[in-house]
The first five atom37 places (N, CA, C, CB, O) and aatype in JSON, in Angstrom:
{
  "aatype": [0, 9, 15, 10, 19, 0, 6, 6, 6, 7, 10, 10, 5, 14, 13, 19, 19, 6, 19, 12, 1, 11, 6, 17, 0, 6, 7, 1, 2, 9, 7, 6, 10, 6, 19, 10, 10, 6, 19, 7, 6, 6, 9, 7, 10, 7, 1, 7, 0, 9, 15, 1, 0, 4, 2, 2, 6, 0, 10, 10, 11, 5, 12, 6, 10, 2, 17, 0, 6, 0, 5, 19, 11, 7, 19, 13, 7, 19, 14, 16, 13, 19, 19, 3, 3, 5, 9, 13, 17, 7, 2, 3, 1, 9, 3, 4, 10, 1, 3, 8, 10, 8, 3, 10, 1, 10, 1, 11, 9],
  "atom_mask": [
    [1, 1, 1, 1, 1],
    [1, 1, 1, 1, 1],
    [1, 1, 1, 1, 1],
    [1, 1, 1, 1, 1],
    [1, 1, 1, 1, 1],
    [1, 1, 1, 1, 1],
    [1, 1, 1, 1, 1],
    [1, 1, 1, 1, 1],
    [1, 1, 1, 1, 1],
    [1, 1, 1, 0, 1],
    [1, 1, 1, 1, 1],
    [1, 1, 1, 1, 1],
    [1, 1, 1, 1, 1],
    [1, 1, 1, 1, 1],
    [1, 1, 1, 1, 1],
    [1, 1, 1, 1, 1],
    [1, 1, 1, 1, 1],
    [1, 1, 1, 1, 1],
    [1, 1, 1, 1, 1],
    [1, 1, 1, 1, 1],
    [1, 1, 1, 1, 1],
    [1, 1, 1, 1, 1],
    [1, 1, 1, 1, 1],
    [1, 1, 1, 1, 1],
    [1, 1, 1, 1, 1],
    [1, 1, 1, 1, 1],
    [1, 1, 1, 0, 1],
    [1, 1, 1, 1, 1],
    [1, 1, 1, 1, 1],
    [1, 1, 1, 1, 1],
    [1, 1, 1, 0, 1],
    [1, 1, 1, 1, 1],
    [1, 1, 1, 1, 1],
    [1, 1, 1, 1, 1],
    [1, 1, 1, 1, 1],
    [1, 1, 1, 1, 1],
    [1, 1, 1, 1, 1],
    [1, 1, 1, 1, 1],
    [1, 1, 1, 1, 1],
    [1, 1, 1, 0, 1],
    [1, 1, 1, 1, 1],
    [1, 1, 1, 1, 1],
    [1, 1, 1, 1, 1],
    [1, 1, 1, 0, 1],
    [1, 1, 1, 1, 1],
    [1, 1, 1, 0, 1],
    [1, 1, 1, 1, 1],
    [1, 1, 1, 0, 1],
    [1, 1, 1, 1, 1],
    [1, 1, 1, 1, 1],
    [1, 1, 1, 1, 1],
    [1, 1, 1, 1, 1],
    [1, 1, 1, 1, 1],
    [1, 1, 1, 1, 1],
    [1, 1, 1, 1, 1],
    [1, 1, 1, 1, 1],
    [1, 1, 1, 1, 1],
    [1, 1, 1, 1, 1],
    [1, 1, 1, 1, 1],
    [1, 1, 1, 1, 1],
    [1, 1, 1, 1, 1],
    [1, 1, 1, 1, 1],
    [1, 1, 1, 1, 1],
    [1, 1, 1, 1, 1],
    [1, 1, 1, 1, 1],
    [1, 1, 1, 1, 1],
    [1, 1, 1, 1, 1],
    [1, 1, 1, 1, 1],
    [1, 1, 1, 1, 1],
    [1, 1, 1, 1, 1],
    [1, 1, 1, 1, 1],
    [1, 1, 1, 1, 1],
    [1, 1, 1, 1, 1],
    [1, 1, 1, 0, 1],
    [1, 1, 1, 1, 1],
    [1, 1, 1, 1, 1],
    [1, 1, 1, 0, 1],
    [1, 1, 1, 1, 1],
    [1, 1, 1, 1, 1],
    [1, 1, 1, 1, 1],
    [1, 1, 1, 1, 1],
    [1, 1, 1, 1, 1],
    [1, 1, 1, 1, 1],
    [1, 1, 1, 1, 1],
    [1, 1, 1, 1, 1],
    [1, 1, 1, 1, 1],
    [1, 1, 1, 1, 1],
    [1, 1, 1, 1, 1],
    [1, 1, 1, 1, 1],
    [1, 1, 1, 0, 1],
    [1, 1, 1, 1, 1],
    [1, 1, 1, 1, 1],
    [1, 1, 1, 1, 1],
    [1, 1, 1, 1, 1],
    [1, 1, 1, 1, 1],
    [1, 1, 1, 1, 1],
    [1, 1, 1, 1, 1],
    [1, 1, 1, 1, 1],
    [1, 1, 1, 1, 1],
    [1, 1, 1, 1, 1],
    [1, 1, 1, 1, 1],
    [1, 1, 1, 1, 1],
    [1, 1, 1, 1, 1],
    [1, 1, 1, 1, 1],
    [1, 1, 1, 1, 1],
    [1, 1, 1, 1, 1],
    [1, 1, 1, 1, 1],
    [1, 1, 1, 1, 1],
    [1, 1, 1, 1, 1]
  ],
  "atom_positions": [
    [[-13.81, 7.6, -16.21], [-13.2, 8.48, -17.74], [-12.72, 9.58, -17.31], [-14.31, 8.98, -18.98], [-11.99, 10.06, -18.18]],
    [[-12.77, 10.39, -16.1], [-12.23, 12.04, -16.26], [-10.6, 12.13, -15.98], [-13.08, 13.16, -14.96], [-9.84, 13.07, -16.24]],
    [[-10.31, 10.78, -15.33], [-9.01, 10.62, -15.89], [-8.1, 10.37, -16.81], [-8.76, 10.27, -15.59], [-6.91, 10.67, -16.85]],
    [[-8.89, 9.67, -17.68], [-8.26, 9.2, -19.44], [-8.62, 10.87, -20.06], [-9.6, 7.42, -20.64], [-8.1, 10.9, -21.17]],
    [[-9.15, 11.97, -19.83], [-9.35, 12.82, -20.49], [-8.37, 14.06, -19.97], [-10.74, 12.94, -20.52], [-7.99, 15.05, -20.61]],
    [[-8.04, 13.64, -18.4], [-6.68, 14.65, -17.77], [-5.54, 14.17, -18.44], [-6.3, 14.56, -16.0], [-4.63, 14.97, -18.62]],
    [[-5.41, 12.91, -18.88], [-4.36, 12.2, -19.18], [-4.14, 12.56, -20.82], [-4.63, 10.64, -18.78], [-3.04, 12.47, -21.36]],
    [[-5.3, 12.97, -21.48], [-5.29, 13.06, -22.9], [-4.8, 14.67, -22.49], [-6.91, 12.64, -23.9], [-3.91, 15.12, -23.2]],
    [[-5.19, 15.33, -21.7], [-4.58, 16.71, -21.63], [-3.31, 17.09, -20.85], [-5.54, 17.53, -21.13], [-3.15, 18.19, -20.31]],
    [[-2.32, 15.96, -20.84], [-1.69, 16.41, -19.86], [-1.63, 16.87, -18.34], [0.0, 0.0, 0.0], [-0.74, 17.46, -17.72]],
    [[-2.83, 16.43, -17.94], [-3.12, 16.88, -16.32], [-3.51, 15.68, -15.47], [-4.44, 18.0, -16.17], [-4.2, 15.78, -14.46]],
    [[-2.94, 14.37, -16.0], [-2.74, 13.45, -15.29], [-2.77, 13.57, -13.72], [-1.71, 13.07, -15.72], [-3.74, 13.57, -12.95]],
    [[-1.21, 13.69, -13.45], [-0.72, 13.65, -12.14], [-1.64, 14.8, -11.5], [0.96, 13.9, -12.05], [-2.24, 14.54, -10.45]],
    [[-1.76, 15.99, -12.06], [-2.53, 17.22, -10.74], [-3.89, 16.76, -10.39], [-2.84, 19.04, -11.37], [-4.46, 17.09, -9.35]],
    [[-4.55, 15.71, -11.59], [-5.69, 15.67, -11.48], [-5.61, 14.49, -10.08], [-6.42, 15.35, -12.97], [-6.21, 14.8, -9.05]],
    [[-4.97, 13.37, -10.14], [-4.75, 12.64, -9.44], [-4.21, 12.96, -7.98], [-4.18, 12.02, -10.09], [-4.67, 12.33, -7.03]],
    [[-3.11, 14.04, -7.79], [-3.04, 14.58, -6.77], [-4.07, 15.18, -5.96], [-2.35, 15.2, -6.97], [-4.31, 14.86, -4.8]],
    [[-4.79, 16.25, -6.76], [-5.79, 16.88, -6.4], [-7.09, 15.88, -5.76], [-6.11, 17.67, -7.6], [-7.66, 16.08, -4.69]],
    [[-7.28, 15.1, -6.44], [-8.55, 14.02, -6.28], [-8.07, 13.18, -4.76], [-8.64, 12.68, -7.93], [-8.81, 13.2, -3.78]],
    [[-6.66, 12.44, -4.78], [-6.59, 12.05, -3.74], [-6.31, 13.23, -2.11], [-5.62, 11.1, -4.13], [-6.41, 12.96, -0.91]],
    [[-6.04, 14.21, -2.64], [-6.29, 15.29, -1.52], [-7.89, 15.54, -1.15], [-5.64, 16.75, -2.05], [-8.27, 15.5, 0.03]],
    [[-8.62, 15.75, -2.04], [-9.97, 15.94, -1.56], [-10.13, 14.81, -1.03], [-11.02, 16.28, -2.48], [-10.73, 15.05, 0.01]],
    [[-9.91, 13.43, -1.13], [-10.49, 12.48, -0.45], [-10.0, 12.47, 0.88], [-10.36, 11.3, -1.07], [-10.81, 12.36, 1.8]],
    [[-8.35, 12.6, 1.21], [-7.82, 12.04, 1.94], [-7.31, 13.37, 2.97], [-6.9, 11.09, 1.22], [-7.19, 13.14, 4.17]],
    [[-7.1, 14.35, 2.59], [-7.19, 15.22, 3.45], [-8.1, 16.29, 3.7], [-6.34, 15.58, 3.4], [-8.01, 17.01, 4.7]],
    [[-9.08, 16.42, 2.72], [-10.14, 17.16, 3.37], [-11.36, 16.45, 3.26], [-10.31, 18.51, 2.84], [-12.41, 17.07, 3.16]],
    [[-11.34, 14.97, 3.28], [-12.44, 14.17, 3.37], [-13.95, 14.2, 2.62], [0.0, 0.0, 0.0], [-15.14, 14.0, 2.86]],
    [[-13.17, 14.53, 1.69], [-14.37, 14.84, 0.62], [-14.87, 13.49, -0.01], [-13.82, 15.87, -0.69], [-14.13, 12.51, -0.12]],
    [[-16.16, 13.53, -0.42], [-16.46, 12.18, -1.35], [-15.88, 12.31, -2.82], [-18.17, 11.89, -1.51], [-16.59, 13.11, -3.44]],
    [[-14.81, 11.79, -3.63], [-14.41, 11.78, -4.25], [-15.35, 11.35, -5.82], [-13.53, 11.29, -3.65], [-15.15, 11.65, -7.0]],
    [[-16.56, 10.42, -5.04], [-17.34, 9.8, -5.83], [-18.64, 10.72, -6.37], [0.0, 0.0, 0.0], [-19.54, 10.31, -7.09]],
    [[-18.51, 11.96, -5.86], [-19.49, 13.05, -6.12], [-18.93, 13.7, -7.12], [-19.82, 13.98, -5.01], [-17.76, 14.03, -7.31]],
    [[-20.27, 13.92, -7.99], [-19.28, 14.73, -9.55], [-19.08, 16.46, -9.33], [-20.48, 14.56, -11.45], [-18.36, 17.21, -9.98]],
    [[-19.9, 16.76, -8.29], [-19.43, 18.14, -7.81], [-17.87, 18.3, -7.4], [-20.3, 18.51, -6.56], [-17.2, 19.26, -7.79]],
    [[-17.39, 17.37, -6.65], [-16.29, 17.26, -6.11], [-15.14, 16.94, -7.26], [-16.46, 16.27, -5.05], [-14.01, 17.41, -7.13]],
    [[-15.47, 16.18, -8.3], [-14.86, 16.22, -9.63], [-14.56, 17.19, -10.45], [-15.42, 15.66, -10.29], [-13.52, 17.32, -11.09]],
    [[-15.72, 18.06, -10.4], [-16.02, 19.21, -11.19], [-15.3, 20.37, -10.7], [-17.44, 19.48, -11.21], [-14.95, 21.13, -11.6]],
    [[-14.87, 20.84, -9.15], [-13.97, 21.46, -8.66], [-12.69, 20.85, -9.17], [-14.15, 21.49, -7.32], [-12.21, 21.58, -10.04]],
    [[-11.94, 19.74, -8.93], [-10.88, 19.37, -8.99], [-10.57, 19.89, -10.56], [-10.8, 17.92, -8.56], [-9.63, 20.64, -10.81]],
    [[-11.37, 19.44, -11.43], [-11.4, 20.12, -12.91], [-10.74, 21.78, -13.24], [0.0, 0.0, 0.0], [-9.95, 22.25, -14.06]],
    [[-11.62, 22.34, -12.03], [-11.48, 23.74, -12.48], [-10.08, 24.09, -11.72], [-12.87, 24.77, -12.03], [-9.24, 24.76, -12.31]],
    [[-9.85, 23.62, -10.38], [-8.63, 23.55, -9.87], [-7.59, 23.61, -10.84], [-8.52, 22.48, -9.15], [-6.89, 24.62, -10.97]],
    [[-7.43, 22.35, -11.67], [-6.34, 22.12, -12.41], [-6.13, 22.59, -13.82], [-6.22, 20.92, -12.4], [-5.04, 22.41, -14.36]],
    [[-7.06, 23.13, -14.41], [-7.63, 23.94, -15.62], [-7.72, 22.76, -16.92], [0.0, 0.0, 0.0], [-7.19, 22.72, -18.03]],
    [[-8.69, 21.8, -16.13], [-9.22, 20.69, -16.7], [-10.56, 21.43, -17.27], [-9.4, 19.39, -15.62], [-10.78, 21.38, -18.48]],
    [[-11.49, 22.15, -16.36], [-12.77, 22.71, -16.73], [-13.99, 21.62, -17.32], [0.0, 0.0, 0.0], [-14.04, 20.68, -18.11]],
    [[-15.0, 22.44, -16.33], [-16.05, 21.59, -16.28], [-16.69, 21.02, -17.43], [-16.89, 22.13, -15.65], [-17.58, 20.18, -17.35]],
    [[-16.23, 21.49, -18.53], [-17.28, 21.15, -19.75], [-16.43, 20.0, -20.07], [0.0, 0.0, 0.0], [-17.08, 19.48, -20.97]],
    [[-15.38, 19.27, -19.91], [-14.45, 18.26, -20.13], [-15.04, 17.19, -19.0], [-12.8, 18.79, -19.95], [-15.21, 16.0, -19.23]],
    [[-15.26, 17.69, -18.04], [-15.48, 16.79, -17.0], [-16.93, 15.8, -17.53], [-15.71, 17.76, -15.49], [-17.21, 14.61, -17.61]],
    [[-17.55, 17.07, -17.8], [-18.98, 16.26, -18.13], [-19.02, 15.9, -19.07], [-20.14, 16.77, -18.09], [-19.91, 15.05, -19.14]],
    [[-18.33, 16.1, -20.34], [-18.29, 15.32, -21.27], [-17.89, 13.82, -21.5], [-17.79, 15.9, -21.82], [-18.37, 12.93, -22.21]],
    [[-16.77, 13.88, -20.59], [-16.12, 12.6, -19.97], [-16.82, 11.63, -19.53], [-15.39, 12.82, -18.96], [-16.59, 10.45, -19.78]],
    [[-17.77, 12.09, -18.8], [-18.81, 11.34, -17.88], [-19.76, 10.64, -18.8], [-19.67, 12.37, -16.88], [-20.45, 9.71, -18.39]],
    [[-19.78, 11.03, -19.93], [-21.12, 10.8, -21.04], [-20.38, 10.14, -22.37], [-22.04, 12.53, -21.56], [-20.84, 9.89, -23.48]],
    [[-19.02, 9.97, -21.8], [-18.46, 9.15, -23.33], [-18.41, 7.79, -23.31], [-16.95, 9.48, -23.8], [-17.71, 7.1, -22.56]],
    [[-19.41, 7.33, -24.42], [-19.05, 5.51, -23.75], [-17.77, 4.91, -24.14], [-20.19, 4.22, -24.4], [-17.35, 3.9, -23.58]],
    [[-17.15, 5.48, -25.05], [-15.93, 5.3, -25.37], [-14.9, 4.92, -24.13], [-15.59, 6.48, -26.05], [-14.27, 3.93, -23.79]],
    [[-15.05, 5.96, -23.76], [-14.23, 6.17, -22.12], [-14.44, 5.39, -21.29], [-14.49, 7.3, -21.28], [-13.55, 4.75, -20.73]],
    [[-15.8, 5.28, -21.02], [-16.39, 4.67, -19.88], [-15.89, 2.78, -20.17], [-18.35, 5.11, -19.91], [-15.48, 1.95, -19.36]],
    [[-16.15, 2.71, -21.56], [-15.58, 1.03, -21.84], [-14.31, 0.78, -21.27], [-15.34, 0.6, -23.46], [-14.04, -0.18, -20.55]],
    [[-13.19, 2.09, -21.77], [-11.83, 2.05, -21.28], [-11.61, 1.9, -19.79], [-11.18, 3.24, -21.71], [-10.8, 1.21, -19.17]],
    [[-12.5, 2.7, -19.39], [-12.36, 2.81, -17.99], [-12.47, 1.69, -17.39], [-13.18, 3.61, -17.44], [-11.82, 1.39, -16.38]],
    [[-13.55, 0.76, -18.14], [-13.92, -0.68, -17.38], [-12.78, -1.69, -17.67], [-15.42, -1.39, -17.97], [-12.19, -2.44, -16.88]],
    [[-12.62, -1.51, -19.07], [-11.14, -2.51, -19.26], [-10.01, -2.09, -18.19], [-10.34, -2.27, -20.97], [-9.5, -2.86, -17.36]],
    [[-9.73, -0.88, -18.33], [-8.37, -0.38, -17.23], [-8.56, -1.22, -15.81], [-8.44, 1.6, -16.77], [-7.65, -1.8, -15.22]],
    [[-10.25, -1.13, -15.31], [-10.24, -1.97, -14.01], [-10.17, -3.82, -14.15], [-11.76, -1.49, -13.22], [-9.53, -4.64, -13.49]],
    [[-10.93, -3.97, -15.09], [-10.74, -5.55, -15.39], [-9.24, -5.63, -15.18], [-11.23, -6.13, -17.06], [-8.85, -6.17, -14.14]],
    [[-8.39, -5.17, -16.0], [-6.85, -5.43, -15.69], [-6.16, -5.25, -14.49], [-6.13, -4.71, -16.43], [-5.23, -5.99, -14.16]],
    [[-6.61, -4.16, -13.71], [-6.17, -4.09, -12.61], [-6.49, -4.62, -11.33], [-6.15, -3.24, -12.55], [-5.85, -4.41, -10.3]],
    [[-7.79, -5.52, -11.49], [-8.14, -6.35, -11.06], [-7.55, -7.83, -11.17], [-9.08, -6.15, -11.35], [-7.56, -8.53, -10.16]],
    [[-6.98, -8.35, -12.49], [-6.57, -9.43, -12.9], [-4.81, -9.08, -12.01], [-6.81, -9.59, -14.81], [-4.21, -10.04, -11.52]],
    [[-4.27, -7.83, -11.95], [-2.72, -7.75, -11.4], [-3.07, -7.9, -9.52], [-1.8, -5.8, -11.98], [-2.22, -8.08, -8.64]],
    [[-4.45, -7.78, -9.36], [-4.45, -7.9, -7.84], [-4.5, -6.71, -6.91], [0.0, 0.0, 0.0], [-4.11, -6.68, -5.74]],
    [[-5.06, -5.66, -7.67], [-4.88, -4.08, -7.33], [-6.34, -4.0, -6.52], [-4.71, -2.84, -8.93], [-7.24, -4.3, -7.31]],
    [[-6.7, -3.78, -5.6], [-7.86, -3.7, -5.14], [-8.24, -2.15, -3.91], [-7.97, -5.22, -4.5], [-9.17, -1.97, -3.13]],
    [[-7.32, -1.5, -4.19], [-7.4, -0.15, -3.34], [-6.57, 1.26, -4.11], [0.0, 0.0, 0.0], [-6.05, 1.4, -5.22]],
    [[-6.75, 2.15, -2.95], [-5.63, 3.26, -3.67], [-4.97, 3.76, -2.55], [-6.29, 4.63, -4.59], [-5.65, 4.11, -1.58]],
    [[-3.88, 3.84, -2.51], [-3.13, 4.37, -3.67], [-2.21, 2.89, -3.8], [-2.17, 6.04, -3.32], [-1.71, 2.35, -2.81]],
    [[-2.06, 2.27, -5.44], [-2.01, 0.83, -5.5], [-0.62, 1.37, -6.68], [-3.74, -0.26, -6.08], [-0.83, 2.24, -7.52]],
    [[0.69, 0.7, -6.53], [1.87, 0.78, -7.7], [2.09, -0.75, -7.86], [3.48, 1.7, -7.22], [2.11, -1.62, -6.98]],
    [[2.2, -0.82, -8.91], [2.34, -2.02, -9.54], [3.83, -2.06, -10.17], [1.2, -2.17, -10.6], [4.06, -1.04, -10.81]],
    [[4.89, -2.97, -10.15], [6.09, -2.59, -10.51], [6.73, -4.18, -11.03], [6.87, -1.74, -9.17], [7.05, -5.07, -10.24]],
    [[6.8, -4.24, -12.08], [6.86, -5.86, -12.72], [5.77, -6.92, -11.82], [8.74, -6.59, -12.51], [4.59, -6.87, -12.17]],
    [[5.99, -7.5, -11.12], [4.66, -7.96, -10.26], [4.83, -8.19, -9.14], [4.01, -9.05, -10.59], [4.7, -9.3, -8.62]],
    [[5.21, -7.04, -8.5], [5.13, -6.59, -7.3], [4.29, -5.54, -6.87], [6.17, -6.32, -7.03], [4.65, -4.41, -7.2]],
    [[3.16, -5.66, -6.17], [2.24, -4.85, -5.42], [2.66, -3.83, -4.39], [1.46, -5.68, -4.81], [2.83, -4.3, -3.27]],
    [[2.84, -2.63, -4.51], [2.61, -1.48, -3.35], [1.06, -1.15, -3.48], [3.64, 0.05, -3.61], [0.43, -0.86, -4.5]],
    [[0.54, -1.28, -1.96], [-0.37, -0.69, -1.88], [-0.57, -0.26, -0.51], [-1.23, -1.31, -2.41], [-0.36, -0.94, 0.49]],
    [[-1.04, 1.05, -0.55], [-1.49, 1.94, 0.89], [-0.51, 3.24, 0.78], [0.0, 0.0, 0.0], [0.49, 3.1, 0.07]],
    [[-0.65, 4.12, 1.24], [0.09, 5.15, 1.47], [1.23, 5.24, 2.12], [-0.46, 5.81, 1.89], [2.12, 6.08, 2.06]],
    [[1.05, 3.87, 3.0], [2.33, 4.03, 3.98], [3.11, 3.08, 3.31], [2.17, 3.71, 5.67], [3.88, 2.46, 4.05]],
    [[3.12, 2.72, 1.87], [4.1, 1.81, 1.36], [4.67, 2.54, 0.28], [3.55, 0.45, 0.94], [5.26, 1.91, -0.6]],
    [[4.58, 3.83, 0.22], [5.26, 4.95, -0.77], [7.13, 4.63, -0.39], [4.57, 6.98, -0.19], [8.05, 4.46, -1.19]],
    [[7.14, 4.66, 0.77], [8.57, 4.5, 0.99], [9.37, 3.42, 0.61], [8.77, 4.57, 2.14], [10.55, 3.39, 0.29]],
    [[8.01, 2.0, 0.75], [9.17, 0.82, 0.33], [9.06, 1.07, -1.34], [8.69, -1.13, 0.89], [10.08, 0.99, -2.02]],
    [[7.62, 1.42, -2.0], [8.2, 1.91, -3.38], [9.32, 2.58, -4.15], [7.6, 2.45, -3.65], [9.74, 2.39, -5.29]],
    [[9.79, 3.71, -2.87], [10.71, 4.29, -3.05], [12.06, 3.47, -3.24], [10.66, 5.11, -2.15], [12.79, 3.18, -4.2]],
    [[12.05, 3.3, -2.26], [13.39, 1.87, -2.23], [13.68, 0.93, -3.02], [13.34, 0.95, -1.3], [14.75, 0.38, -3.24]],
    [[12.46, 0.73, -3.5], [12.43, -0.9, -4.66], [12.8, -0.02, -6.11], [10.25, -2.04, -4.86], [13.52, -0.51, -6.98]],
    [[12.32, 1.05, -6.19], [12.74, 1.82, -7.74], [14.09, 2.08, -7.62], [11.96, 3.36, -8.14], [14.96, 1.74, -8.43]],
    [[14.26, 2.69, -6.56], [15.96, 2.78, -6.36], [16.89, 1.67, -6.22], [16.29, 3.47, -5.17], [18.11, 1.73, -6.4]],
    [[16.31, 0.81, -5.94], [17.07, -0.7, -6.49], [16.99, -1.07, -7.62], [16.66, -1.87, -5.96], [17.95, -1.66, -8.12]],
    [[16.19, -0.9, -8.12], [16.17, -1.04, -9.46], [16.68, -0.24, -10.49], [15.18, -1.14, -9.7], [16.9, -0.55, -11.66]],
    [[16.83, 0.7, -9.98], [17.88, 1.68, -10.65], [19.49, 1.29, -10.56], [17.7, 3.12, -9.92], [20.32, 1.4, -11.46]],
    [[19.66, 0.84, -9.3], [21.33, 0.51, -8.98], [21.44, -0.45, -9.82], [21.88, 0.0, -7.42], [22.56, -0.45, -10.32]],
    [[20.61, -1.48, -10.31], [20.96, -2.69, -10.54], [20.92, -2.28, -12.14], [19.99, -3.94, -9.88], [21.09, -3.28, -12.84]],
    [[20.77, -1.15, -12.84], [20.71, -1.09, -13.96], [21.96, -0.4, -14.62], [19.57, -0.58, -14.17], [22.1, -0.16, -15.82]],
    [[23.09, -0.04, -13.31], [24.12, 0.53, -13.45], [24.78, 0.2, -13.36], [24.34, 1.14, -13.15], [25.82, 0.85, -13.51]]
  ]
}
């Protein structure tokens, strides 16, 4: 639900980048609220917004719906990118994703 609040505040990209950095570069447990509170402070979201997100039933329901949609699309891990019907999963596939997006862009020219 915190990501939805970050998105509403225009901070989704820095939120995702910082959460992934905490997990993959620092080895922190992003399932711990304290780690997410740190992220919120670092990107300017604030502890209050994060605490409210964790207790907001509408946001929690939206997260459940988002997760169900992701499962239907075949998403099972992070990072995952879905372009049309093609899934790019894993940090080692980002270059493939970049190439695919470049090819799609060239087709439109």
